[in-house]
C-alpha positions in Angstrom: 0.1 0.0 0.2 1.4 3.7 -1.0 0.9 6.5 1.0 -0.3 9.9 0.5 0.0 13.1 2.9 -2.1 16.1 2.2 -0.6 19.4 3.2 -3.3 22.0 3.8 -7.1 21.2 4.8 -8.9 24.0 3.3 -11.8 24.1 0.9 -10.0 22.4 -2.0 -8.9 19.5 0.3 -12.5 18.8 1.2 -14.2 19.2 -2.2 -11.3 18.1 -4.5 -8.2 16.0 -3.0 -9.9 14.0 -0.4 -12.6 12.7 -2.3 -10.7 12.1 -5.3 -7.8 10.3 -3.8 -10.0 8.2 -1.9 -11.2 6.7 -5.1 -7.8 4.7 -5.1 -8.1 3.3 -1.6 -7.3 0.1 -2.8 -3.6 1.0 -3.8 -3.5 4.2 -1.9 -3.9 5.3 1.6 -4.2 8.9 2.8 -2.3 8.4 6.0 -1.5 12.2 7.2 -2.5 15.8 7.0 -0.8 18.8 8.0 -2.6 21.9 9.2 -1.8 25.2 10.6 -3.2 24.4 14.2 -3.3 21.2 16.4 -7.0 21.8 17.3 -8.0 22.0 13.4 -5.9 18.9 12.5 -7.2 16.8 15.2 -10.8 17.5 14.2 -10.3 17.0 10.3 -8.3 13.7 11.0 -11.1 12.4 13.1 -13.7 13.8 10.5 -12.0 12.0 7.8 -10.7 9.1 9.4 -7.0 10.0 8.7 -4.7 8.4 11.2 -2.2 11.0 11.5 -1.8 15.3 11.7 0.8 17.3 12.1 1.4 21.3 12.1 5.2 20.8 10.9 5.8 19.4 7.4 9.3 18.4 8.2 8.1 16.5 11.2 5.5 14.5 8.8 7.7 13.7 6.2 10.5 12.5 8.9 7.8 10.2 10.6 5.5 9.0 7.9 7.8 8.8 5.1 4.8 9.0 2.4 5.3 8.3 -1.0 3.2 11.2 -2.3 2.6 14.5 -0.9 -0.4 16.9 -2.1 0.2 20.4 -1.5 -2.8 22.4 -1.3 -1.6 25.5 0.9 -1.6 29.2 0.1 0.7 30.2 -2.7 3.3 31.7 -0.7 4.2 28.3 0.8 4.2 26.1 -2.4 7.7 26.5 -3.0 9.0 25.7 0.6 6.7 22.7 0.8 7.1 21.2 -2.7 11.1 21.7 -2.0 10.8 19.7 1.2 8.6 16.9 -0.1 11.1 16.3 -3.2 14.1 16.3 -0.7 12.4 13.2 1.3 11.9 11.7 -1.9 8.1 12.0 -2.5 6.3 12.6 -5.9 4.4 16.0 -5.7 0.8 17.2 -6.7 0.7 21.1 -6.1 -2.4 23.4 -6.5 -1.8 26.4 -8.9 -0.1 28.6 -9.7 3.2 26.7 -9.5 4.9 29.4 -7.2 5.2 33.0 -6.2 7.9 33.9 -9.2 9.6 31.9 -12.0 12.9 31.7 -10.0 11.1 29.1 -7.5 9.4 27.3 -10.2 12.8 26.9 -11.9 14.2 25.3 -8.5 11.3 23.1 -7.9 11.7 21.8 -11.7 15.4 21.1 -11.2 15.0 19.4 -7.8 12.2 16.9 -9.3 14.2 16.3 -12.4 17.6 15.5 -10.4 15.7 13.3 -8.1 13.5 11.6 -10.9 10.6 12.3 -9.2 7.1 13.5 -10.5 6.3 17.2 -9.9 2.9 18.1 -11.4 0.3 20.9 -11.1 -3.4 20.6 -10.7 -4.4 22.8 -13.6 -7.3 20.8 -13.9 -9.2 22.3 -17.1 -6.8 21.0 -19.3 -7.9 17.9 -18.2 -11.5 18.2 -19.5 -13.0 16.0 -22.1 -13.2 19.2 -24.1 -9.8 19.9 -24.1 -9.0 16.4 -24.4 -11.0 15.9 -27.8 -9.7 19.3 -29.1 -6.0 18.3 -28.6 -6.4 15.3 -30.5 -7.9 17.3 -33.3 -5.2 19.9 -33.2 -2.5 17.0 -33.3 -4.3 15.6 -36.5 -4.1 18.9 -38.2 -7.7 19.7 -38.2 -7.2 23.4 -37.1 -4.0 24.0 -39.2 -1.7 26.4 -37.8 -3.1 28.3 -34.6 -1.8 31.5 -35.0 -4.4 33.6 -32.8 -5.8 32.8 -29.4 -8.0 34.6 -26.9 -8.3 33.9 -23.3 -11.0 34.9 -20.9 -11.2 34.5 -17.0 -13.5 37.0 -16.1 -15.9 37.7 -13.2 -18.1 40.8 -13.3 -18.3 41.0 -9.7 -16.7 37.8 -8.2 -14.2 38.9 -5.5 -13.3 36.0 -3.1 -13.6 37.7 0.0 -12.6 34.6 2.1 -9.3 33.2 2.6 -6.1 34.9 1.5 -7.3 35.6 -2.0 -6.7 39.5 -1.7 -3.6 39.4 0.1 -0.8 40.0 -2.1 1.9 38.9 0.4 0.0 35.3 0.3 -1.0 35.0 -3.1 1.3 36.8 -5.3 -1.6 38.2 -7.3 -5.2 38.5 -8.0 -7.2 37.1 -11.0 -4.4 36.5 -13.2 -2.9 34.0 -10.8 -6.0 32.6 -9.3 -8.5 31.9 -12.4 -6.6 33.3 -15.2 -3.7 31.0 -15.0 -6.3 27.9 -15.5 -7.3 29.4 -19.0 -3.9 30.3 -19.7 -2.4 26.9 -19.1 -5.3 25.4 -21.2 -4.6 27.7 -24.3 -1.0 27.1 -23.8 -1.1 23.6 -23.4 -3.4 23.0 -26.7 -0.8 25.4 -28.4 2.0 23.1 -27.5 3.4 25.6 -25.1 5.1 27.7 -27.8 8.4 30.0 -26.7 7.1 33.6 -25.7 9.1 36.5 -27.1 7.4 39.5 -25.6 4.6 40.5 -23.2 2.9 43.7 -23.0 0.2 44.1 -20.3 -1.9 46.2 -18.0 -3.3 45.8 -14.7 -6.0 47.8 -12.9 -7.5 48.6 -9.2 -10.6 50.5 -10.5 -13.6 48.6 -8.8 -12.8 46.3 -6.0 -10.8 49.2 -3.7 -14.2 51.0 -3.9 -16.9 48.2 -3.6 -17.7 45.7 -1.1 -20.1 43.3 -2.4 -20.6 40.9 -5.3 -21.8 37.6 -6.6 -19.6 35.6 -4.4 -20.3 37.5 -1.3 -18.7 40.9 0.4 -14.8 41.7 0.7 -13.0 44.7 2.6 -12.1 46.8 0.0 -9.5 48.4 2.7 -7.5 45.2 2.6 -7.9 44.3 -1.3 -4.2 44.4 -2.0 -4.2 42.8 -5.6 -5.2 43.8 -8.9 -8.7 43.5 -9.8 -8.2 43.2 -13.6 -5.4 42.3 -16.1 -5.0 42.7 -19.9 -2.1 41.1 -21.6 -0.7 40.5 -25.3 1.6 37.8 -25.8 3.7 36.9 -29.0 5.5 33.7 -29.8 8.5 32.7 -31.5 6.5 30.6 -33.9 4.5 33.7 -34.9 1.5 33.3 -32.9 -0.3 35.8 -30.8 -2.3 35.5 -27.6 -4.7 37.9 -26.1 -5.7 37.6 -22.1 -8.3 39.3 -20.3 -9.0 38.2 -16.6 -10.8 40.1 -13.8 -12.2 39.6 -10.3 -14.3 42.5 -11.0 -15.2 44.2 -14.2 -18.0 46.1 -15.7 -19.5 43.6 -18.4 -22.7 41.9 -19.2 -21.8 38.4 -18.3 -21.6 37.1 -14.7 -18.6 35.0 -15.7 -16.7 34.1 -18.6 -14.2 31.2 -18.7 -13.3 30.3 -22.3 -10.4 29.9 -24.8 -10.8 30.7 -28.4 -8.4 29.3 -31.1 -7.8 30.7 -34.6 -6.1 28.3 -37.0 -5.6 28.3 -40.7 -8.0 25.3 -41.2 -10.4 26.0 -38.3 -11.1 28.0 -35.3 -12.3 26.5 -32.1 -13.9 27.6 -28.5 -13.2 25.1 -25.9 -15.8 26.0 -23.1 -18.2 24.9 -24.6 -16.4 22.9 -27.1 -17.4 24.1 -30.7 -15.2 24.0 -34.1 -15.8 26.8 -36.7 -14.7 25.5 -40.2 -16.1 24.9 -43.9 -16.9 22.3 -46.2 -16.1 22.9 -49.8 -16.8 26.8 -49.1 -19.7 26.3 -46.8 -19.1 27.4 -43.4 -19.8 25.2 -40.4 -20.2 25.2 -36.8 -20.1 21.7 -35.1 -20.9 21.5 -31.5 -20.4 18.8 -29.1 -23.3 18.8 -26.7 -22.9 15.6 -25.0 -19.0 15.8 -23.7 -19.0 15.4 -20.0 -17.4 18.4 -18.7 -17.5 17.2 -15.1 -14.3 14.9 -14.8 -11.5 17.6 -14.8 -10.3 17.1 -11.4 -11.1 13.4 -11.5 -8.7 13.0 -14.7 -6.1 15.5 -13.2 -5.5 12.9 -10.2 -5.7 9.9 -12.2 -3.2 10.7 -14.6 -0.9 12.1 -11.7 -1.1 8.7 -10.2 -0.5 7.2 -13.4 2.5 9.2 -14.0 3.8 8.2 -10.4 3.6 4.6 -11.4 5.7 5.2 -14.5 3.0 5.2 -17.1 2.5 7.8 -19.9 0.1 10.0 -19.0 -0.5 13.6 -19.6 0.2 15.9 -16.6 1.0 19.6 -16.4 4.7 18.9 -15.9 7.2 20.8 -13.7 8.7 22.3 -17.1 5.2 23.6 -18.4 4.7 24.9 -14.8 8.0 26.9 -15.1 7.3 28.3 -18.3 3.6 29.3 -17.2 5.4 31.1 -14.2 7.7 33.0 -16.3 4.7 34.1 -18.3 2.9 35.1 -15.3 5.8 36.9 -13.9 6.3 38.7 -17.3 2.7 39.8 -17.3 2.9 41.5 -14.0 6.4 43.0 -14.7 5.0 44.7 -17.9 1.9 46.1 -16.1 4.1 47.2 -13.2 6.8 49.1 -15.8 4.3 50.0 -18.3 6.7 48.6 -20.8 6.8 45.3 -23.1 8.9 42.6 -21.5 11.1 40.6 -24.1 12.7 37.3 -24.0 15.6 36.0 -26.1 
């Protein structure tokens, strides 16, 4: 029996990691959790029938020696926790974003490579049935050369007022690093993670520092430290371009938009919902896929992670892709802060 330890016991632990990893209880046992308080750890361990609880990651690693560590703590602590787990020889599944900056993501990747360990990120939208099907079509050349991509991760007034989402020190940023990262990774994955050559971006704090109520409840505008919207334009070495719009608060018609649109030389596509736009002998066609099940994102992400840990060939958001993604996130924030284009060799 292989063992799993989960660091962090917040909402994502309860709604995703515990129920999903529990499906593999014949082969994997969740034997330990790490929390910030003794009392909270004891309560969670009793509630979920987990035999051991800790307030120290290092002590847990030394005493329990798990095969796998799942990291679902605030962004600020991703780097430290992942590095500890890798040093103890554990495979790691880490929540998004990879880290606070690309230097940390690179060190995490290098250590995982050095120790021949799996380091994956739970960027679960790339594991949807829609994304799977569209990637297959792209690999078969059905869209041709993908030369332009549009990425939206927008909320009209969806500021998460709980937890640490609006604390810049804890998270590293706002909607870009919370929800934008999901759609951006999906887009880059479908494009084959091309090399970025330049980034131009703007970030704004125009609404959430003045308002205090939205579709996800209320927040304190006085402690809102992150951006409420980011807009970016990326160019790639292969000639492609990508536009990104992401927000916690933006005066738009829709309550929420989470989608990626790809424009290729042979056809275009929308990912959520999946549709392919093309033509047949000059007649324009729109092909929809209403019966694809979009509910298995997290299930697929964890199933594929476990398969990779077992040495099987399964698609995951790799440490290298995480490093490249983090570099782009850094570039977007740097461009917005400096008011200039960020370029890469």
